[in-house]
N, C-alpha and C positions, 0 to 999 in steps of 0.2 A: 504493500500500500504506500502511496506517496505521502510524504509528510507535510505537503503544502496545505494551507488552510482550506477548509471546505466551504462551498457556497451553495445555498439553496435559494432558488428563485420561485416565487409564487405569482402566477398570473391571475389577477382578480382579487380585489381587497374587500369583498363582500363578507357576509357572515361566515362562510366556509373558509375562504382564503385567510382571513384574520385568525380564525380558530386554529388553522394549520400552523400559521406563523407563531402564535402564542404557545401552542403545545410544543412546537419545535424549540422554542426559546427556553421554556422551562426544563425540557429534557436535555438541553445542550446538544442538540442534533448537529448543528452546523456553526461554523465560526462567523459566517455572514448570512443574514437572511434578507433577501431583496423582494420587495413587494412591487408589483406593477399593476396599474389600473388607469383607465382613461379618465376617471374622475380625480383630477389633481388634488382638489381640496380634501377629499376623503382619504386618499393614499398618504398625503402629507400628515394629516391628523392621526391616522393609525400608527404611522412610523414614530411620530412624536410621543404618542401615548405609550407605546411599548418601550421606547428608548428611556423614558423616565423611570422604568423599573429595572434597567440593566444591572443595577447594583446588586439585585437579589437573585440573579440567575448565573449559570456558567458563562464565562467570558464570550461575548458576541457583539456584533454590530448589526443594527437594523437600518436598512436603507430603502428608499422607495421613490418612484417617479411614474410619470405618465408616458415615459419614453422607454421603448424596449431595450435600449442600451443598458439599463439598470440590471438586466439579466446576463450581461456579458460574462462569458467563461463559467457559467453556473455548472456545478456537477450534477445537480438534479433540478429539473423544472417541474413544478406541480401546477397543473391547469385547473383552475376552479371557475374561470370566467364562463358565464352563460348568459343567454338572452333573458331578459326579465319577462315574466308571464304577464301578458296584457289581459284585461277583463274579457271573458268570453273566448279566450284562446285555448284551443285543445292542447293536450300534451304533445300530440304529434306535430302541430304547428310550432310549438315551442322548441321541439327537437330540431325541426328544420332550421329555425333561426339560430340555434346553438351550433349546429353543424356548419352553417354559413359563417358564423363568428370564428369558429376554430380554423376554418379554411383561410380566413382573412388574417388572423393573428400568427398562425404557425410559421409561415416563411420568414418573417422578421425575427422571430425568436431563434429559429434554426440558424440564421445567419450569425447571430452573436454567441450562440451556445450550441455549436454543432455536435459536440461530444457528450452532451448531457444525457442522462437517462430521463425520459419523459413519463410522468405519471399523470394520467387523466382522471379527474375526480368529478367533473361536471356531468350531470345526468341528462339524457339516459346514457350512463357511463359506457356500456358495451358498444353502443352505436358511435359515440363520440371517439372512443378508442380506435374503432375500425376506420373511421373517417380520418383520424390523425395519422394512422399508419399509411393510408392511401395518399394523403396530401404530402406527407413528409418524405416518403420513400425510404424511411429508416428501417433497419432490420426489426423483426418481431420482438426481439428481446429488449430493444432499446425504448420501445413505446408500449406501455401497458396501462390498464385501468385499475383503480382501487377495488373494482369488482365487488366480491361478496365478503371482503375482509370485515366490514362492519356488520353485515348480516350474520356472519359466522360468530362474531363476538356477541351479538344479540342472542343467538341460539344458545351459546355456551352459558350466558348469564341466566337465561330462563331455565336451562337444565340444572344449573347450580342452585337456583332458588328452589326449584321443585325438589331436588334431592338433598338439600341442605349441606352442600359442600362448597369449598372455595372455587371460584370460577377458573382459577389458574390450573386446577386439577382436571378440568373438563376438556377433552379433545373431541371436537365435532365440527363438521364442515357443511356449509351451504354451498352448492355448486350451481352452475348455469347462469341464467340472466340475473342481474341485480334488479329485481322487479318481481311482478306477480307470478311468473312461471318458475321461480327458483326452487331448488330441491334440497331438502336436508338429507345427508347421508347417515341414516340411523344405523345401518348395518356395520359401519366402521367406527362409530362413536364409542369413546371410552371415558370412564371416570377413574382416575388413579390406576390406569392399566386394566380395569375391569370392563369388559365389553358391556355397553349399555343394555344390550338385549339380555344379559345375564345379571343385571343389577338387582340386588336384594335391598329393599328399602332399609334405611337406618332406623333404629328404634323410634317408633311414633311417626315414621315417614310414610309417604304414599308411594305405591308402585308407579314406575314410569311406563304405563301400559299404552296401548294403541290410542285410547281416548286422550291421555295426557300428551302424547306425542303430536296428535292432531291439533290440540289446542295450542301447543308451543309453536308448531309450524305456522298456524294462522296468526299468532301474535307477532312472529318474526316478520311475516309478509306485510302486516298492517301497522307495524311499529311507527314508520315514518309518518303515515297519515295522522296518527294520534298526536304525534309531537307537533306537526305542522299546524294542526287544528288549535293546539294550545298556545304555541309560541311563534308560529309563523315560519320557522325553518329548523332543520336539524343541522347543528353545527359543531357542538362540543365533542360528541363521540367520533364523528368523521374526522375532526381535527386531530384527535388522539390517534385514531387508526392510521391516518395518512402520515403523521409524524413517525409512527412505528415502521411504516413501509420505507420511508426515506432513510431511517436509521439502518434498516436491513441492507439498503443499497450502499450508503456511505461507509458503513463498518464492514462491508463484505461478509455479511453474517451467514449466508447460505441458509436463510430462514425459510421455512415452508409457510407460504401465505396463499390464500385463495384469490389471486389477482386475475384480472381479465386480460386474456391474450388470445391470439389466433391459435387454436389447438391443432397445429400442423401435426400430421402423423396419427391423429385420431380419426378413425373412419367415421364419416358422417358429421364431423365437427371441424374439418380443416379449412372451412371458408367463412368462419364466423368467430367473432370475439365473445368469449364467455369465460366464466371463472371455474378453475380447477386448482387444487393444491399444487403450487409451483415453487421451485427453489429460487429465492430472490437474493442476488449478491451484487457486487460492484458493477457487473456488466448488465444488470437489469433482471428481467424475468427469464431465467435460463431454461430449466428443465421441468416439465410437468410430471407429477407422480402418476403412476398407473394405479388408480384407486380400485379396490375391490368394490363392486356394486351389486346389489340385488337386481333381479330382472325389472322390478318396478322402478327402482332408482335410475337404472339405465334408460328405461323408456321415458321417464320424466325428464332426464337430461336431454335426450334426443328431441323431445317435444319443445323443450325450452329453446334449443338451438333453432328449431323450426320457426318459433315466434320471432327470434332475432333475425333470422334469414329474411323473413317477411318484411321486417322493418328496414333492413338494409336495402332490399329491393325497392321499397317505396321511395328511398332517397337516391336511388340510382348508384349505390356504392358497390 
């Protein structure tokens, strides 16, 4: 690993972009954090606000501008910029505007940070990641989406709550689309090394039976809607999740994360961006794991891919 200081650039200083910056600052993820946003007053204010707390976090500099030059020589670029939803606008129309925005911003950023690993966070993340790969011409490993890292974290938290164990001891993945067609992999989930399918409830606990699993799956899928209804946006958990992905890249961790990539080499999945457990290191999203899946899980994953393929076709990607 090179000893030179690391730089993280974040495109978009909205609720998600600033949460990524704040989480990265507290965790000491990078030596320089650069925010870029077309709203000059907003990005200036956010940089100032964070800079005033630099005494209390690991050594870092926070910079920001409305000019893409602020991203120069970044090691990692996180994309959170998206079109704002207008009244009466469908999710599909919003997606179209966001893909257009990605196409517009990408070339300028690539020019100043050609060697960066690009992490797409803007929703619909799988579609935006696929578009960014197409527009940038970069290798699959160098551009990937935050995918179902947050969904998997939601799943693990709900399992932990139900079984009364620490969330850090739960290993379980959501795969497929970051959206309504996502699939929990119950067959490979474990708690402290015990397969979930063999889990015996702790004293006074409830079994994690089919009904409990269905309820948990439903809660994971609908979690964002619930949060958006109450506070307008989901930002804190995705900020933490993204900071964790950035860390895995910058520290060359070879950490397994369910990020969104083109699943080349997977039959039926090689032309679509979706999430599968993948080794993330300094070069980006390198190798996907061959996950054991039940027939139902595999069928669900294939149908999730079909949903995404349909979306890609609508945008002519």
